[in-house]
C-alpha positions in Angstrom: 0.0 0.0 0.0 1.3 3.5 -1.0 0.3 6.8 0.5 0.8 10.3 -0.7 -0.5 13.7 0.3 -1.7 16.7 -1.8 -1.9 14.8 -5.1 -3.3 16.5 -8.3 -6.3 14.4 -9.4 -5.9 15.9 -12.9 -3.1 13.4 -13.4 -5.4 10.5 -12.5 -8.4 11.1 -14.7 -8.8 10.7 -18.4 -10.2 14.3 -18.7 -6.9 15.5 -17.1 -9.1 17.7 -14.8 -9.5 18.1 -11.1 -7.8 19.8 -8.2 -5.7 18.1 -5.4 -6.7 15.3 -3.1 -5.6 15.9 0.5 -4.5 12.2 0.7 -4.1 9.4 -1.9 -3.9 5.8 -0.9 -3.1 3.1 -3.5 -4.3 -0.3 -2.4 -3.0 -3.4 -4.1 -4.8 -6.2 -2.3 -8.5 -6.7 -1.3 -7.6 -6.6 2.4 -5.9 -3.2 1.9 -9.0 -1.9 0.1 -11.3 -3.1 2.9 -9.0 -1.8 5.6 -8.7 1.7 4.1 -12.5 2.0 3.7 -13.3 0.8 7.2 -10.7 3.1 8.7 -12.0 6.1 6.8 -15.6 5.3 7.7 -14.7 4.9 11.4 -13.0 8.2 11.4 -15.7 10.0 9.5 -13.2 10.8 6.8 -14.6 11.8 3.3 -13.6 9.0 0.9 -13.5 8.8 -2.9 -12.9 5.4 -4.4 -11.2 5.7 -7.8 -10.3 3.2 -10.4 -9.1 4.2 -13.8 -10.5 7.8 -13.5 -12.3 7.4 -16.9 -15.8 8.3 -15.6 -15.0 11.1 -13.2 -15.4 14.9 -13.4 -13.6 16.3 -10.4 -14.0 19.9 -9.2 -11.2 22.4 -9.7 -11.1 22.6 -5.9 -10.2 19.0 -5.6 -11.2 16.6 -2.9 -10.7 17.4 0.8 -10.4 13.8 2.0 -8.9 10.4 1.2 -8.8 9.1 -2.4 -8.5 5.4 -2.5 -7.1 4.1 -5.8 -7.9 0.5 -6.3 -5.0 -1.4 -7.8 -5.9 -5.0 -7.1 -5.1 -7.3 -10.0 -5.9 -11.0 -9.4 -7.5 -12.9 -12.3 -8.9 -16.4 -11.8 -9.8 -18.7 -14.8 -12.1 -21.7 -14.4 -11.6 -24.8 -16.6 -14.7 -24.9 -18.8 -17.6 -27.0 -19.7 -19.4 -25.8 -22.9 -21.0 -23.1 -20.8 -18.9 -22.2 -17.9 -20.4 -20.3 -15.0 -17.9 -17.8 -13.4 -15.5 -18.5 -16.3 -13.5 -15.4 -15.3 -13.3 -14.0 -11.8 -11.5 -10.6 -11.7 -10.5 -8.3 -8.9 -11.8 -4.7 -9.2 -8.4 -3.2 -10.1 -7.9 -5.3 -13.3 -7.9 -3.1 -16.5 -11.2 -3.7 -18.3 -9.9 -3.9 -21.8 -7.2 -6.3 -20.6 -10.0 -8.5 -19.2 -11.8 -8.5 -22.6 -8.6 -9.3 -24.4 -8.0 -12.2 -22.0 -11.5 -13.5 -22.5 -11.2 -13.5 -26.2 -7.7 -15.0 -26.2 -8.9 -17.9 -24.0 -11.9 -18.6 -26.1 -14.8 -17.0 -24.2 -17.6 -15.1 -25.8 -20.0 -12.4 -24.4 -17.9 -9.3 -23.8 -16.0 -8.8 -27.1 -18.2 -5.9 -28.1 -17.1 -4.1 -24.9 -13.5 -3.8 -26.1 -11.7 -0.6 -25.7 -13.8 0.9 -22.9 -11.4 2.6 -20.5 -11.5 1.9 -16.8 -11.3 -1.0 -14.4 -13.3 -4.1 -13.8 -14.8 -2.7 -10.5 -16.5 0.1 -12.4 -18.2 -2.1 -14.9 -21.2 -3.1 -12.8 -21.6 0.4 -11.3 -22.4 2.0 -14.7 -23.6 -1.2 -16.3 -21.2 -0.3 -19.2 -22.4 -1.1 -22.7 -21.5 -0.6 -26.3 -22.3 -2.1 -29.7 -25.3 -4.1 -28.5 -23.8 -5.6 -25.4 -24.2 -4.6 -21.8 -22.0 -6.0 -19.1 -25.0 -7.0 -17.0 -25.7 -9.7 -19.6 -22.6 -11.7 -18.4 -22.1 -10.7 -14.7 -22.8 -13.6 -12.5 -22.1 -11.8 -9.2 -20.2 -8.9 -7.7 -18.4 -9.1 -4.4 -18.5 -5.9 -2.5 -17.9 -4.2 0.9 -21.1 -3.0 2.3 -20.2 0.2 4.1 -23.4 0.3 6.1 -22.5 -2.9 8.0 -18.7 -3.2 7.3 -19.3 -6.7 5.9 -18.1 -8.2 2.6 -21.2 -9.4 0.7 -22.0 -11.3 -2.5 -24.6 -9.8 -4.8 -25.9 -12.0 -7.6 -27.0 -10.5 -10.9 -30.6 -9.8 -9.7 -29.4 -8.1 -6.5 -27.2 -5.8 -8.6 -30.3 -4.1 -9.8 -29.1 -3.6 -13.3 -30.9 -1.2 -15.7 -29.8 1.0 -18.6 -26.5 2.5 -17.5 -27.6 2.0 -13.9 -27.3 -0.4 -11.0 -27.6 -0.6 -7.2 -24.0 0.6 -7.0 -24.6 3.8 -8.9 -25.5 7.1 -7.1 -24.7 5.6 -3.7 -21.6 5.2 -1.6 -22.9 2.1 0.1 -20.9 -0.5 -1.8 -17.3 -0.7 -2.8 -16.9 -3.4 -5.5 -14.0 -5.8 -4.7 -14.3 -8.4 -7.5 -16.7 -9.4 -10.3 -17.4 -12.9 -11.8 -18.4 -13.2 -15.4 -20.4 -16.1 -16.8 -19.2 -16.5 -20.4 -19.9 -18.9 -23.3 -17.0 -21.2 -24.1 -16.8 -20.3 -27.9 -14.4 -18.8 -30.4 -17.4 -17.2 -32.0 -18.6 -14.0 -30.5 -22.2 -13.5 -29.2 -24.8 -12.7 -31.8 -24.1 -9.2 -33.2 -26.9 -6.8 -32.1 -25.6 -3.5 -33.5 -26.1 -2.5 -37.1 -22.9 -0.5 -37.5 -20.8 -3.3 -36.1 -22.6 -5.9 -38.3 -21.8 -3.8 -41.4 -18.2 -3.5 -40.4 -18.0 -7.3 -40.0 -19.9 -8.0 -43.2 -22.6 -10.0 -41.4 -26.3 -9.6 -40.7 -27.6 -8.4 -37.3 -28.2 -11.5 -35.2 -25.4 -13.4 -36.9 -22.2 -14.4 -35.2 -18.6 -13.7 -36.1 -15.3 -14.8 -34.6 -14.8 -13.0 -31.2 -11.3 -11.9 -32.2 -12.8 -10.2 -35.4 -15.5 -8.6 -33.3 -12.9 -7.2 -30.9 -10.8 -5.8 -33.7 -13.8 -4.2 -35.4 -15.0 -2.6 -32.2 -11.5 -1.2 -31.5 -11.3 0.2 -35.0 -14.7 1.9 -34.7 -13.9 3.3 -31.3 -10.6 4.7 -32.5 -12.3 6.4 -35.4 -14.6 8.1 -32.8 -11.7 9.1 -30.4 -12.9 6.6 -27.9 -9.7 4.6 -27.4 -7.3 6.4 -25.0 -4.3 8.0 -26.7 -2.2 10.6 -24.7 -1.3 12.3 -28.0 -5.0 12.7 -29.2 -7.0 15.4 -27.3 -10.2 13.9 -28.7 -9.6 11.1 -26.1 -9.1 13.5 -23.2 -12.6 12.9 -22.2 -14.9 10.9 -19.9 -16.3 9.0 -22.9 -20.0 9.7 -23.7 -20.9 12.6 -21.4 -24.7 12.2 -21.6 -26.9 9.1 -21.3 -29.2 8.3 -24.2 -32.7 9.4 -22.9 -35.2 6.6 -22.3 -38.8 8.0 -22.4 -42.3 6.7 -21.8 -43.9 6.0 -25.2 -46.4 8.8 -25.0 -43.7 11.3 -24.0 -41.4 10.0 -26.8 -44.2 10.4 -29.4 -44.7 14.0 -28.2 -41.1 15.1 -28.0 -39.0 13.0 -30.4 -39.2 14.0 -34.1 -40.1 11.2 -36.5 -36.6 11.4 -38.1 -34.8 10.9 -34.7 -33.4 7.5 -33.8 -35.9 5.4 -31.9 -35.2 2.1 -30.1 -38.1 0.4 -28.5 -37.2 -1.0 -25.0 -38.7 -4.2 -23.6 -40.7 -2.3 -21.0 -42.5 -0.3 -23.7 -40.4 2.8 -23.3 -38.4 4.4 -26.2 -34.7 5.2 -26.2 -33.4 7.9 -28.4 -29.9 9.3 -29.2 -28.4 12.0 -27.1 -25.9 12.7 -29.8 -28.7 13.3 -32.4 -30.5 15.6 -30.0 -27.3 17.6 -29.4 -26.4 17.9 -33.1 -30.0 18.9 -34.0 -29.9 21.6 -31.3 -27.2 23.4 -33.2 -24.0 21.9 -31.6 -21.6 20.2 -34.0 -18.4 18.3 -33.6 -15.6 20.6 -32.3 -18.1 23.0 -30.8 -16.8 25.1 -27.9 -15.4 28.5 -26.9 -12.1 27.6 -25.3 -10.1 24.6 -24.2 -13.2 22.6 -23.4 -14.8 21.5 -26.6 -16.9 18.7 -28.2 -14.7 16.1 -29.7 -13.9 16.5 -33.4 -14.8 12.8 -33.8 -17.7 12.1 -31.5 -20.4 14.6 -30.6 -21.1 13.0 -27.2 -17.6 13.4 -25.9 -16.7 16.6 -24.1 -12.9 17.0 -24.3 -10.1 18.9 -22.7 -8.0 20.4 -25.5 -5.3 21.2 -23.0 -5.4 23.6 -20.2 -9.1 23.5 -19.6 -10.7 23.8 -16.2 -13.5 21.6 -14.8 -15.7 24.7 -14.6 -15.1 25.3 -18.3 -16.1 21.8 -19.2 -19.2 22.0 -17.0 -20.2 25.3 -18.6 -20.1 23.6 -22.0 -22.1 20.7 -20.6 -24.8 23.1 -19.3 -25.0 24.8 -22.7 -25.6 21.5 -24.4 -28.1 20.4 -21.8 -30.0 23.6 -21.9 -30.0 23.7 -25.7 -31.6 20.3 -26.0 -34.1 21.1 -23.3 -35.1 24.3 -25.2 -35.4 22.5 -28.5 -36.9 19.2 -27.6 -38.2 19.4 -24.0 -35.8 16.6 -23.0 -33.3 17.0 -20.1 -30.1 15.2 -20.7 -28.5 13.4 -17.8 -24.7 13.2 -17.4 -23.1 9.8 -17.4 -19.9 10.5 -15.5 -19.7 10.8 -11.7 -19.4 14.5 -10.6 -17.2 14.9 -7.6 -17.5 18.2 -5.7 -19.4 19.9 -8.6 -22.8 19.9 -10.1 -24.4 20.4 -13.5 
């Protein structure tokens, strides 16, 4: 375990934004993670648990408390039957894209379309990350977590995780600290059925068909690079928190009233309708590269708010508010931010 004081959080987030943390602790084992959390809670110390920093917007003032950076790294593989439950058990500090690469390399299917998403395994159930037709909730068997209300380590199965679109029981609450996640994956060199039209076109297959998982991973990484969604220190389009706003999901009557006929519409199983935040932003008059200073929309992806170098958190939030207010004025829909806001509000 390492400990430092007065550490700039801008160096630990993919946005390169955020003021100093009073104290930073890097924990490399599960016992260290649990110990730091329990000690902070017993002392009434403000605590921010951080993984890869890819989904955080930290205030310019920083964080007046302890930042716990989870750096656990154990990976357990289970010898497989044709369908192997808990085929991969990963500690929270494992790099997510490394986990996907490992799964594909070892012949497991079900997460290949989630390639290239930055961050660590522990963050995946919190946000119920998803891309190109896959959500991580489709393969999570359970999450092991520290329950801060009791101090106990608990096991939450898929149902107890409360998964919904970009949501879970972990999101918006400090109750749980995810320690490890188990993924139930199909033992197959062929990826799961392709559910996303853009990915199917890139692979040359029909929606619903299967393609080799290694080919799906390569295609997804190529698509993400084209959109500035694969981290590259030299490319300011990747100095972002990924998609900044969640695609709105509206009750059907509200969708019929607010979403124009030419807007994307994706019917949800519960009867609601999902639409595209990117489409709403663009059709509210904001194009790629829009901005007034160092905080601008990506030149490659309209949903990514980027730091072009030297931006402040407040500049980024001012841009986010402008986009949100423009969409609200034009369509009556309030966009909701996807990243976690630390010490600041939209």
